N, C-alpha and C positions, 0 to 999 in steps of 0.2 A: 192488180190483174194491170197487163199496158193495155192502154187504147192506143189505134194506131189511128194518125189522122196526114192527112200536106202539113209538111211543115215549111216554113218562107225560108229557113235555113238550116244547117246544122251547127250552131251557133247555141252555146248551152244557155245562156244569159235568154236567146231568145226560143227557147224551148220554155224556162219557166214562166217567162212573161206571157206565151201562150196558153201555158196550162193554168195560169193562174186567174190569167185574161184583163182582169182590170183592179180599181181599188175597192169596187162592190165586194167583188169574188175575197179578195184578201180580210177586209172588214167583216162577210159571215164566219170565217175561219176564226176572227179573231175574238165574235162574240162565244163562239162555241167553246175555243180554251182558258177565255179570260172572264167570261161571266158564267158559261154551262150553257148560254142559250140552245134549244135544241127544235122548238118549232117555227114553222113558218110565223105566227104571229109574234113569238119573240124576240123575231129578228125585225119585226116590223115596227115594234119599240125602239130601237136603237136609235142613239141620237143624232145620227148625220139623216135620218127620213129618206130613207129608201123607197122608191115607188113599189107598189103591189107588183107589177106588171116585170119589173128589173128585177126586184126579188124572185119572183117564179123564174125570171130566165135565166139566171144565176146560181139558184136551185141546182137546176135540172143539168146548167152547163156543167158545175161542179163533182156530181154524179156521173155526169157522163164521159169527164176526163177521170173518172177511180179515185177522187179526192174522199167523198160523199158516199154515205149508203142512206137511204130510206127508207124506215118500217112504221108499221104502225105503232100509234101512243100505246101505251099499257097500260094507262085507265080509261084515254077517252079515244076507242077506233074513228070519231070523226075525225081525228088529228094524223099528223105525221111526225115522225121525229128524226131529225136530221145526226148523223156519227162521221166521226171523221174514220177513215180509214189509214192503214199502217201510211199509205204514200202522203196523206192528209197530217197526219200526227208530224211526219219529217221539216213539216212547216214549222213547226215550235222554234228550234234554233234561229231560222229568218226572222220570224217575228218579234224574239226578244232581241235581236240585232236593230231590226227597225225601231220599237219602242226605244233603243238607248240611245239611236243618231235621233231620233225626232227630240227625245228629253234635251240630248247636247246642246240640239240645234236651235230650241225654240224656247224664248223666257215665259209662255205663257202653257206649256203642257201639265196638265195634272197627274203625272206620273209622279209614284211618290220614292222618292230621291233614297230610300233604306230598301225600297224593293229594288230597284235597277244598281246599290250598291251587292245585294245578297248574290243576284244573279250576275254580276261580274266577278264577286271572289268565287261563287260557288257554282260557275256554270256548267259544267258536265253533270255533278249530281242535280241541278238543278231541271234539267232540261228532261234524265231521265225519270225524276221524282213528276215535272207535268206530262210526262206522256203517259204514264202510269195512272194518276188521276184522273186526266182524260179523257183513257180507255176505260177506266172504271165509272165515267159518268159525272166524273168531278169538274172543275175548273179551278183558275189560277185564284181567283178574289172571293169567287161568293161559294156556299154552303157550309155546313158545318167541316167536310172532309176537304177542305179546299187548302189549296199549295200555300195558301199564306197560313192557314192554322197552324200545319203541318211544320211549318222551316220558323215560326214564333218559338213552337215549343223545340227547335233545337238552338233557339238561340240566335238566329240568324240575321232578325228583324227585332 
């Protein structure tokens, strides 16, 4: 679904920045893709320490921009679950590139080197595998159907 709003310029980088908003928005998307987080409470538990009001605002913005959808939690109707839309899933390659860039330029990153190598060597297949896994409710690093478990079976890690 395309969302319309007043853009500052027609530059594609500007558009991307306007859609993603800020670091908090990317970290929410990271938490869904990498760690399988789906609820407000799970996002609050992230190590960066996002404030409740900022989290609520970013979740609403990501929905408004068509990157997230919200639906009632299957087991607890008092909670909502957030999932990436097709447009949100298209951010996967960007996050993979950002992780590699950050790991390359930081001595203190905790990114597993074997993971980064697997992404580099099998990039297109990894993007497809991550996308399918996240669409089916999984994530890269957590859960029995995680991408890491799947690629370990393939011998990529």
